[in-house]
FIKEPA-214333 format. One record per atom (N, C-alpha, C): x, y, z. Coordinates in steps of 0.02 Angstrom, whole numbers, plus 50000, padded with zeros to 5 digits. Example, Ala and Ser with C-alpha at 12.3 -4.5 7.8 and 13.67 -1.06 7.14 Angstrom:
BEGIN
506604971650390;506154977550390;506604983550390;506424988850354;506844994750357;506455000250394;
// end
This chain:
BEGIN
500424994050000;500005000050000;500445006250000;500165011749973;500515017949971;500415022050034;500715028050035;500685032350094;499965034250111;499585036150060;498895038450072;498475032750101;498545026750072;498145021050097;498325019350169;498975019050183;499185017650252;498945023050300;498975029250277;498755034850319;498015034250337;497595032950287;496885032150300;496765026450349;497125020850339;497015015050381;497195016450454;497795019150466;498025020250534;497645026050568;497525031350531;497165037050560;496445035250578;496105031850532;495415029850546;495385025050605;495855020250607;495865015550663;495975019050729;496435023950730;496565027650793;495955031850813;495615034850764;495025038850780;494455034550807;494375028650779;493865024050804;494015022250877;494655021050891;494865019550960;494705025351006;494865031450985;494735037351027;493985038151040;493595037650987;492875038550994;492575033251040;492815027051032;492555021651074;492695022751147;493315024751162;493495026051232;493095031851260;493035037351221;492655043151244;491925041451257;491635037351213;490935035451222;490845031151283;491305026551294;491245021851351;491335025451417;491765030551418;491935034051481;491625041051483;491125042351444;490845049151440;490585051551508;490595058051517;490375061051580;489625060551588;489415058851649;488705058451665;488505063251721;488985067151746;488845072051798;489345077751791;489205083151827;489655088951823;490355087251848;490405083451904;491055081751930;491435077051883;491085072851846;491385068851793;491655073351737;491245078251719;491405082551662;492025086751676;492075089451737;492615094051752;493245090651777;493195085751822;493785082751853;493765075151855;493365072051811;493355064651804;493205061251871;492775064251911;492565061551976;493165060452023;493725063752009;494335063152050;494515055952063;494475051652012;494575044452022;495115041551977;495515045851944;495995043351895;496625040951931;496875035151911;497505032451938;498085037251922;498545038351970;499085043151958;499515041551897;499645035151883;500045033451825;499675035251760;499035033451757;498645035251699;498565042751693;498475046151749;498415053351747;499075056551724;499635053551744;500285055951720;500355055151645;500115049551619;500135048451547;499675053351510;499075054351538;498605058951507;498865066151511;499185067851567;499475074551573;500025075651522;500445070451513;500965070951462;500685071951393;500135068451378;499815069351313;499515076251306;499195078651359;498915085351360;499455090551349;500025089251377;500595093851373;500925093851305;501005087851275;501375087251212;500895088551153;500835094751137;500365096951086;500685096551017;500335099350968;500625099650900;501275103450900;501335108450945;501955112250950;502535107750971;502415103351020;502945098751042;503095093550989;502585090850958;502675085350911;502995087550846;502715092650814;502915094250746;503285100850738;503205105550785;503485112150774;504115113450814;504175110650873;504765111950915;505405109550881;505415103250859;506005100650825;506115104250759;505575106250725;505645110050664;505985116750675;505795120250728;506125126650744;506855125550763;506995120250801;507685118750818;508095117050756;507775113750708;508125111950646;508325118250608;507905123350610;508045129550573;508475134350614;508345134750679;508685139650721;509315137050754;509415130450754;510005127750787;509975128550862;510525130950890;510565131650963;510005136050991;509825141250956;509315145950981;508635142450991;508505137350952;507865133850958;507815129951023;508385129051057;508365125351121;507975129151174;507835135651162;507435139451211;506745136251220;506465133651166;505815130451170;505855123951210;506385120151199;506485113951236;506595115151310;507035119851326;507195121251397;506595124451432;506265129051398;505705132551429;505135127951445;504935123851397;504355119451408;504515113851458;505125111251456;505305105951503;505385108651573;505765113951580;505865117051646;505215119551675;504775122051633;504135124651657;503705119251688;503735113351659;503325107951689;503585106151758;504255106051766;504535104551832;504325109951882;504345116151860;504135121751903;503405120851924;502985119051878;502275118151893;502185112351942;502515106751929;502415100851970;502655101852042;503195105652051;503485106452117;503185112452154;503065117852118;502895124152152;502155125352160;501745123052112;501045125052114;500545119252120;500645113952082;500135108752075;499905105752142;500345103752188;500105100652250;499675105452291;499855111852293;499465116652333;498785117952302;498755118352237;498115119352204;497675113252212;497965107252210;497575101252220;497295100952291;497695103252339;497455103352408;496875108152415;496875113452377;496325118252380;495675115052359;495695110652309;495125106452295;494585109252249;494735114552211;494235117252166;494335114452095;493825115852052;493865113251984;494335117251940;494335123851946;494675128151897;495105133451931;495555136351891;495975141651916;495565147851934;495075150051893;494665155751914;494325154651981;494125148551997;493845147152063;494345148652118;494965146452108;495475147852158;495585155352165;495635158752110;495755166052112;495175169552147;494555167652130;493975170852161;493955169752236;494095163652259;494075162252331;494675165252367;495265164252339;495875166752373;495865174352378;495615177652327;495615184952327;494925187852345;494505183652375;493865185652403;493485190652360;493425188952294;493135193752248;492855190252187;492225191752173;491925189352110;492245192752051;492415199152058;492735202752003;493405199551984;493805197552035;494435194152021;494325187551985;493795184152004;493625177751972;493455178851898;493075184051884;492875185451815;493485187451773;493925191451801;494545193351765;494965187151751;495025182751800;495405176551790;495075172251737;494415172151736;494055168451685;494205171051615;494195177651608;494345180651542;495055179051521;495525179051569;496215177251553;496265169951531;495925165451567;495935158351550;495665157051480;495125160551464;494825159651398;495305162151344;495605168051355;496065170851306;496675166251295;496965163851351;497545159451345;497375152951309;496825149851330;496625143451301;496445144251228;496125149951212;495915150951143;496515151651097;497005155751117;497605156551075;497955149851067;497985145951120;498315139451119;497955134651071;497295134451075;496915129751034;496955131650960;497045138050945;497135140150875;497745136650846;498295136350884;498895132950860;498775125550847;498375122350889;498235115150879;497815114050816;497315118250806;496905117750746;497325118550683;497785123350687;498225124450630;498665118350616;498915115250669;499325109250661;498945103650627;498325102550648;497925097250616;497805098950543;497675105350528;497565107250459;498165105750415;498765106950442;499375105650403;499445098150390;499325094150441;499405086850433;498915084150381;498285086050387;497785083350342;497875086050271;498115092150265;498215095050199;498715090950157;499245088650190;499755084950153;499565077550142;499345074250195;499295067050190;498605064450171;498095068450180;497425066350159;497155070750104;497545075650082;497355079750026;496735084050037;496615086150100;496005089950114;496095097450102;496705099850101;496825106950102;496825109350175;497205114550190;497265116750260;496595119050287;496195122550246;495545125150270;495085119350290;495025114450247;494595108650264;494875104650322;495535104250326;495845100650382;495695103850449;495695110450451;495525114050512;494795112750532;494345112650483;493645111250498;493555104150524;493915099350496;493895092450521;494135092250593;494665095950608;494915096150677;494395098550726;494035103750707;493515106550751;492965101450765;492755097750713;492225092850721;492455086950764;493065084450751;493305078650787;493395080250862;493685086050877;493775087950946;493105088350983;492605091050949;491945091450980;491665084550995;491735079950948;491415073450956;491715069451013;492385069151017;492665064751069;492875068451132;492955075051128;493175078751186;492625082351222;492255086451186;491745090651218;491185086351247;490965081251210;490415077151235;490635072851294;491275070751294;491505066251347;491725069651410;491905076051407;492145079551466;492825076951488;493035078851549;493695077051573;493785069451579;493265065951599;493325058751607;493465055451539;493075057151488;493185054351422;493855056451393;494045062851404;494675065451378;495265061751410;495235060751475;495795057651511;495965050751484;495475046451478;495615039651455;495765039451380;495485044151343;495665044651272;496395046651265;496625051151308;497305053551304;497815048151321;497625043351362;498075037751375;498215033951311;497695032751272;497785029351207;498175033751159;498035040251160;498385044851115;499135045251131;499305044451195;500015044651212;500395038951177;500105033051179;500425027251146;500525028651072;500005031451040;500035032750968;500555038150952;500545043650990;500995049150973;501725047550987;501855043851041;502545041951056;502805037051003;502385032350983;502595027850929;502725031750865;502285036550850;502375040550790;503005044850791;503235046550851;503825050750856;504465046650859;504455041150897;505065037250908;505245032750850;504755029450819;504905024550767;505305027650709;505075033250679;505485036050625;506155038750650;506175041450712;506805043950738;507305038250745;507085032450767;507525026650774;507775024350705;507325024050656;507515022050589;508045026750560;507935033250565;508405038150536;509075037850574;509045037050640;509655036550679;510065030450657;509735024850646;510085018950621;510385020150553;510015023650510;510255024950442;510875029350443;510865034650483;511405039550482;512005037450524;511875034650583;512435033350629;512475026150654;511975022150639;511975015250662;511745014350734;511545019850768;511325019350837;510565018950840;510295014150880;509565013750886;509285018650938;509715022450970;509505027351020;509615034350991;509095037750969;509175044150934;509605049350971;509525050451037;509965055351069;510705053651064;510875047151065;511565045051055;511765045750982;511305044150938;511445044850867;511605052050847;511275056850880;511395063850864;512125065650874;512455062750924;513155064150936;513625058850909;513355054450866;513755048850840;514115050550775;514425045350747;514785046150684;514395042850628;514525045050567;514135042850509;514315035850487;513795032150468;513885025650435;514025026850361;514245021850323;514345022850251;513705025250217;513125022550236;512495024750206;512345032050224;512445033750287;512335040650309;512815045550276;513435043450269;513935047650237;513755048850164;513525043750130;513335044450060;512745049250052;512265048950098;511685053450095;511875060650107;512345061850152;512525068750170;513135071350131;513415067350089;513995069550051;514615070450094;514715065950142;515275066450188;515665059850187;516125059250233;516525053150239;516295048950298;516275042350290;516095038150347;516555039350406;516265039350466;516665040350526;516675047550550;516455052350508;516415059250531;515835060050579;515905064750626;515375066150673;514795069750638;514185067550653;513595070350621;513535077850633;513635080150694;513575087250709;514115091350674;514715088450667;515255091850632;515065092850558;514775087750528;514565088150458;514005093250451;513535093250497;512975097950494;513215105150502;513695106250545;513985112950552;514305115250487;514665110650455;514995112450391;514485114050338;513955110050334;513435111250284;513115118150296;512965119650359;512645126050376;513095131950356;513735131550374;514195136950359;514285137750284;514325132250247;514395132550174;513805136250141;513225135750171;512635139050143;512545146150169;513015148450211;512985155250236;512625156050302;512405150450332;512075150750397;512605150250453;512425152350514;512885150950570;512945143450580;513485141350612;513555134250629;512945131950668;512715125950656;512105123450687;512145123750763;512735122350790;512805122150863;512935129050893;512935134250851;512975141050876;512295144350866;512235150750876;511595154050868;511675161050841;511105164050821;511125170850793;510665175650831;510215173150872;509765177550909;510135180750968;509955186850986;510255189851047;510125185551108;510605184951151;510535180651209;509965182751254;509845189351258;509295191751300;508635189051274;508555188651208;507925186051181;507865178551194;508415174851188;508405167651202;508215166451275;508505170351320;508345169751391;507615171551404;507385176951372;506695179251382;506195174051357;506325170951300;505885165751275;505865159851323;506455157851347;506495152251394;506095153651458;506185159651485;505835161451547;505085161851535;504885165051479;504175165751465;503835158951458;504155154351424;503875147651415;503865143851482;504375144851522;504425141251585;503885143551634;503835149951647;503335152351695;502635152151665;502605152551597;501955151851565;501665144851574;502115139951574;501905133051587;501565132451654;501855135651704;501605135251772;500935138851780;500725142551730;500085145951734;499575143451685;499715137851651;499245135451601;498645131951634;498045134451623;497465131651658;497305124551638;497425122451576;497225115751556;497695110451585;498305112351605;498755107751638;498615107651713;498495113451742;498355113751814;497745109651832;497225109951790;496605106551806;496695098951809;497215096351776;497325089051776;497485086451845;497775090651888;497955088351955;497355087952002;496765089951977;496155089252016;495805082652003;496065078651956;495715072551936;495935066351976;496435067052020;496675061352059;496345061352128;496315055652161;495945055152224;496245059152282;496915059152288;497235062052348;497775067052327;497965071152377;498475076252364;499145073052346;499325067652381;499965064352364;499945061352294;499345059652270;499285057152202;499435062652151;499315068952169;499485074452124;500235074752113;500615073952167;501345073952160;501575067852120;501275062052134;501465056052099;501315056552024;500725059052007;500545059651936;500995064751901;501205069951938;501665074851909;502335071551892;502575067251937;503195063651923;503135058951864;502595055251861;502485050751804;502425054651739;502075060251741;502005064351680;502695066651655;503135068451701;503795070651681;504175065051646;504095058951671;504415053151638;504155052251567;503495052551560;503195051451494;503365057251446;503405063251473;503595069051431;504315068451409;504755066151454;505465065851439;505615061251380;505195056251370;505315051551314;505325055451248;504865060051239;504845063951177;505365069551178;505415073051235;505835079051237;506575077451233;506795071651255;507495069851247;507645067651175;507125065951138;507215063751068;507175069651020;506835075051040;506715080650995;507355083750966;507885084951005;508495087750975;508785083350921;508755076750931;509005072150881;508595072550817;507935072950825;507495073550766;507655079950728;507795085350765;507965091750733;508605091050692;509105087850721;509745086950686;509645082650623;509285077050631;509175072650574;508795076250518;508275079950537;507855083350487;508245088650450;508645092450487;509025097850455;509545094950406;509905089850429;510435087050387;510155083750324;509645079650332;509385076050274;508995080450227;508645085450252;508255089850207;508715093950163;509245096750192;509715100650152;510085096150103;510305090350126;510695085850084;510295083350023;509635082450032;509235079749976;508975085149930;509065091549947;508795097049906;509335101149873;509835103349911;510335107949884;510725104749826;510735108149770;511085105749711;510695100749669;510075099149689;509665094449652;509405097649588;509365093949531;509085096849470;508385099549482;508265105649459;507625108849470;507055105149437;507205101749382;506685097949346;506525091349381;506955089149428;506845082849464;506915084049539;506465087849569;506515089149641;506385082749680;506635082349741;506495076449782;505745075449790;505545069149795;504835067649800;504485071049858;504825071349916;504505074449975;504395081949964;504865085149929;504805092349917;504215093849871;504145089849818;503585090749771;502925089249805;502915084149849;502295082249881;502045087649929;502495090949964;502295096150011;502155102849978;502345103549916;502245109949881;501505111649877;501085106549871;500365107849864;500045110749925;500365110349984;500085113150045;500195120650051;500645123350009;500815130350015;501345131850067;501595126650102;502095127550154;502805126350128;502855124150066;503495122950033;503475126149964;504005129649945;504045132549878;504755132149853;504825131549788;505495131349757;505445133849685;505985137049663;506005139849595;506725140949575;506895138849514;507565139849488;507625147049462;507755151649506;507745158749488;508365160949449;508935157749460;509545159749424;509625156049358;509195151249343;509205147749279;509785142949269;510095140649324;510665136049316;510435128749315;509775127649321;509505120849317;509535117049382;509775120249436;509825116849500;509525121149556;509285117649608;509005121149666;509555122849715;509545128949740;510055131149786;509725133649851;510035131849907;509825134349972;510365138949998;510165144650025;510655149650048;510355153850103;510795156550146;510565161150198;510375167850169;510625169350109;510455175550075;509785174850040;509265178550062;508595177750031;508605178949955;509055183149931;509075184649860;509335178649819;509705174149851;509985168349817;509625161849834;509245161949888;508905155849909;508335154149862;508295147849840;507785145749793;507295140749823;507385138949885;506965133949918;506735136749986;506085136749997;505805138950061;505405133250091;505595131050150;505255125550185;505035128050253;504385127950266;504135129950332;504365124950384;504645127250440;504885122550491;504355117650516;503715119550512;503185115150537;503125108650498;503425108250438;503345102150398;503925097350408;504475099450438;505085095350438;505005088750475;504695088950534;504605082750571;504145078050533;503605080650506;503135076550468;503445073750405;503885077650374;504195075450311;504815071150322;505065070850383;505685067350396;505685060150373;505155056150385;505155049250360;505175048950283;504845053550250;504865053650176;505555055650152;505865060450186;506535062550165;507015056750169;506965052750222;507405046950232;507165040750195;506615041350157;506335035950117;506165029850160;505835031050215;505615025650259;504975022550231;504785016650255;504175013350230;503555017650240;503045016450198;502435020550199;502075020050266;502105014250299;501755013550362;502065017850417;502725019250411;503055023650460;502815030850450;502755032850388;502485039550373;501785040350401;501375035150391;500685035450417;500665035650492;501135032250525;501155032250598;501315039250624;501755042850589;501915049750608;501295054050603;500905053150550;500285057050541;499815055850600;499705049550617;499255047850672;499515050850738;500175050750748;500455053550809;500355061050812;500475064450756;500385071750755;499655073650768;499195069950738;498485071350750;498295070150823;498555064650851;498415063250921;498675068650967;499275071250953;499565076550995;499155082850991;498965084850931;498585091050923;497885090550951;497535085050937;496835084450957;496775083451033;497255079951064;497205078951136;497265085551173;497745089751153;497825096251185;497235100751171;496995100651109;496425104851092;495815103051135;495725096651148;495155094551188;495215097151260;495815096751288;495925099251356;495815106751360;496025110351309;495945117651308;495215119551302;494845116051260;494135117551252;493755116051316;493985111051353;493655109651417;493755115351466;494345118451465;494465124251508;493985129951490;493905131151425;493445136351404;492735134651424;492535128351414;491855126251431;491735126951506;492225124651547;492145125151620;492135132451642;492525136551609;492545143551628;491875147051617;491585145851560;490945149151544;490375146251585;490325139551588;489745136551621;489795136651697;490385134751723;490445134151796;490655140651830;491165144051802;491425149951835;491005156251822;490675156551765;490285162451750;489535161351762;489245156451728;488525155451734;488315152751802;488605146951820;488395143551881;488595147451944;489205150051945;489455153052006;489315160552013;489175163951958;489085171151962;488385173351941;488185171251881;487565173951853;486945170051874;486985163351872;486395159151887;486575153751937;486645155352001;486855150452051;486385144452057;485745145252037;485265139752044;485245135251982;485695136151937;485715132051876;485805124751893;485435120351861;485485113151873;486115110251841;486305104351863;486885100951833;486775099851759;486175097851740;486025096451670;486105102751628;485835108251652;485885114551615;486615116751611;486995115551665;487705117451665;488095113551613;487955107051607;488305102951558;488155105351487;487515106851474;487335109251408;487655115951392;487705120251443;488035126751433;488775125751418;489085120951452;489795119551440;489905117151368;489475112651346;489555110051278;489425115351225;488945119751237;488805125151190;489405129951187;489695131451245;490285135851247;490865132751209;490965126251216;491515122851182;491395122751106;490785121751085;490625121851014;490775128750984;490575133851019;490685140650995;491435142150992;491805139951043;492525141051043;492865137250987;492635131150973;492925127150918;492835130750851;492245133350840;492105136650776;492535142950769;492585146850822;492975153050819;493715151650812;493955146450848;494665144550843;494835142150773;494385138550742;494495136250673;494575142150626;494165147350637;494205153250594;494885156650601;495125157450663;495775160650674;496345156250651;496265149650653;496785145050631;496935145850557;496455148250520;496565149450449;496935156050437;497025159950490;497375166350485;497875166850543;498365162250547;498795161850605;499275167850609;499495169350671;499965174850682;500695172450678;500795166150663;501475163450658;501455155950650;502035152750656;502065145550653;501745142550714;501615135950712;501245132850766;501575134050834;502235132850839;502575133750902;502575141050923;502605145650875;502595152750892;501915154850918;501375152350887;500705153950911;500615151250982;500845145150994;500805142151060;501225146151110;501815148551089;502235152651133;501875158951153;501455161751110;501065167651128;500585166051185;500275160151182;499825158051236;500215157451302;500815154751299;501225154051359;501415160951386;501555165651342;501715172351364;501135175551400;500535174551375;499945177251408;499845174051477;499965167451482;499905164051546;500445166451595;501045167651570;501585169951613;501435176751643;501115181051605;501005187951627;500335188951661;499945183751669;499295184451703;499215179551760;499195173151745;499055168051796;499635166751843;500235166251816;500805164351858;500905169151918;500925175651907;501015180151965;500465179552016;499835179251993;499275179352040;499215172652077;499385167152045;499365160652080;499935160052130;500535162052108;501115161652152;501015165952215;500795172152205;500675176552261;500095173952304;499595170952272;499025168352309;499205162652355;499725158852338;499945153252379;500445155252432;500905159752414;501485161052458;501505167952490;501035172452475;501055179152504;500365180952531;500305180952597;499655182452628;499415189552614;499875194052602;499705201152596;499405202952528;499435198352480;499155199852413;498405200952419;498165206452390;497465208452396;497095207452331;496425208052336;496015207252276;496155212852226;496255218952251;496405224452206;497075223252169;497565220752206;498215219252175;498155213852123;497765208652138;497685203152090;497355205452026;496815209252033;496455211751974;496905216251933;497255220951966;497685225651930;498265221951898;498565217051933;499135213451906;498945209351844;498405205451848;498185201551791;498015206051731;497675211451744;497475215951690;498085219251657;498545221651698;499145224951671;499575220051630;499685214151658;500095209251623;499785207051558;499135205751558;498785203451498;498775208851444;498635215051464;498615220551415;499295221951386;499815221851428;500485223151403;500705217751353;500655211451375;500895205951332;500455205051270;499795205151280;499345204451223;499415210051174;499505216151199;499595221951154;500235221451114;500775219151147;501425218451113;501385213251058;501095207551075;501025202151025;500585204450967;500015207550983;499565209850931;499885215050885;500285219450915;500595224850875;501105222050825;501525217450849;502075215150806;501905208850766;501405205050785;501255198950748;500615199450706;500175204150723;499555204750687;499525211350648;499635216950682;499565223450650;500185225350609;500775223750634;501395225750599;501895219950597;501725214550563;502185208750560;502835210250523;502845215750485;503455217450448;503995220450493;503815222550553;504295225450599;504705219950633;505355220350625;505795215150651;506135217150716;506705213850731;507055214950795;507235222150809;507345226150757;507545233150768;506995237050804;506375234850797;505815238350828;505605235350895;505875229550914;505665226150975;505965229451036;505625228851092;505855231351156;506475227451178;507045230851181;507685227751201;507855221751158;507575221451098;507705215751054;507335209451072;506835209951117;506465204051140;505875202751093;505825196751067;505315194951018;504635194251052;504095194351013;503425193151042;503375186351076;503775181451056;503765174951089;504075175251159;504495180251172;504815180751238;504565186351281;504105190451255;503885196351292;503495194551355;503245188451359;502895186451420;503325186951482;503995186251474;504445186851531;504415193951559;504395198851514;504335205851536;503635207051564;503125204251531;502445204951555;502355202151625;502705196751640;502675193851707;502945198751758;503495202151743;503785207051789;503305212951798;502985214951743;502495220351748;501925218351794;501665212251784;501105209851825;501295209351898;501885206451912;502115205851981;502195212752014;502495217451977;502605224152005;501945227552022;501475227151976;500825230251988;500465226852046;500475220152047;500135216452101;500425218452169;501085218552175;501395220252239;501255227452259;501335232052211;501245239152227;500525240552249;500045237952212;499345239252229;499155235752295;499415229752306;499265226152368;499515229952429;500095233152423;500395236552480;500035243052497;499665245952450;499325252252463;498575251252474;498345244952474;497645243552487;497575239652552;496965238952576;496835235752640;497025228352636;497355225952688;497575218952690;496975214252687;497075208152662;496525203252659;496255201752729;495625199652734;495345197652799;495765191952830;495705191352896;496105186452932;495975179352908;495345177652894;495205170752874;495465169252805;495555174352763;495875173252698;496615171852708;496925175352753;497625174052768;497715167052797;497225164852838;497245157952863;497165152952806;496755154752757;496665150452699;497325149452663;497715154852655;498365154252622;498825149652662;498825150452728;499245146052769;499035138752764;498385137652758;498125130752756;498355127052694;498525130652642;498745127352580;499445124452587;499845126952635;500545125052638;500735121252702;500235119852744;500385116252805;499905110352813;500105105152849;499665099452861;499025101752896;498495097952886;497845099752914;497875100952989;498255096753025;498265097453098;498635103753120;499035106753074;499415112753092;499085119053067;498485118553038;498155124353011;497965129153066;498015135753051;497765140653099;497005139953104;496745142453159;496015142353168;495695147353122;495055146253109;494675151053069;494435148353003;494705142352983;494495139552919;494095133252928;494015130952989;493635124853001;493975118752973;494645119252960;495015113552933;494915112352860;494515116652826;494395115552755;494855119552712;495075125352738;495505129552697;495135132652640;494485133152643;494095135852587;493595141052611;493485145852570;492965150652585;492735153652519;492105154852511;491835157652450;491575164652465;491775169552425;491565176352436;491145178752377;490665182652390;490245185452338;490375192952330;
// end
């Protein structure tokens, strides 16, 4: 069978599996819908969290950016990995002890204010919406190439599929579906990486292969000598084309640091990841599931740099100097998506790649490199199809979790808790599903008009989380003096600053480059500055406003001490609801 036939077979089989699991485990109550009845095993929750975390950006765009950016692309790897550790150690156990469904609930109770809760809700919706746009875009790219749907139709398919297995099933259906998706996406990522590593260096372990020496077959493919180090050859190829050495970088260090920090602290403020720690039975299970999730995440993240190296080396080697009338099969196949273009502009009959835009004749979007890697290495058709299924699983699993955050925010945090307290469970579930449907449709529309590549769009969501949720959650747990006025002002200032910066340079004026950026910091890294703005405003306003009531301060203490050591005034629950 060919690539298309294998793709249909494996993708349809995986979708049937997802739908079946979602239908069998579908939510039948509000607590099922929001937190899976708090009954998920920590190991399974860790696997589901890893799947929720490893989105289309992790699967297909992170390694692609590293392939193009070299050392500078490691900011995405370090930021996302370090951020998860920060979340697991610093925030997740305390939020699980608090025992609420959503982050806006925590903000509303901790800051004794309905207004703070509504502001947090708006931030959660904005963050989740930007994030889900990136996932929709990723699915559109996958389906456009391998199923011939076109990006627009692929995005629409993504919206429908997410609604069917995610929105209807709620957190319970999503959780067990994500366990299956983890198996599919990891297989789709590791199998081709192992094959290419064996081809180039003879090592079945991709991270070791990245630092290994070339086999005769690998040397022939890259135009080098057997026994040479792969990274040394890649550096030479990059320099010959006018690019910096792959293991060096070209971005200002301040921007690399800012991107890393924004992604790291943005991770710790992502509502769709935080809510996962509410699905386990006990507080210690939250810590356990966090540890398991890190193990499952590490399997992909330790492989990503190797995939980037393999993709960069093989893509350049198979294209540069190739007759223009006989382009490589993978290049011609991806041309129809609009993400790859090539033209013999100098008339020498050959395709040339160069760092000089005036001389470069081949343009490849980084988002396609991971997906095209098996085709570049001429791997079997079933391996290509497995990559497609893995990419779809990564994108759809995260999109489902994000839509659940939006649904819970509208139905539970706004309608049930603020506007219509007497709303029934049944009405609340229908409101959640309607909100998710509306968000799916709107996200699909924006996915057709993205503000950047998949990983860049996702980085914008992390920047918004870094400058809004992270300061207010951290202060809410560790600083008793933080007030409702400070929280509202901090979230608003951080969100307006970061969102305005991203909108100005990525939507309104995308032609403005580093010369126009603040201190040379890109829109992907501005969340680090937005976080400082939010913290500064939160602290300043808190210090000039009336201190929180005593029982709120006791609530803060109750989150960090054993129940028997809690101060009096909370009744041992550590919870209070303010109107």
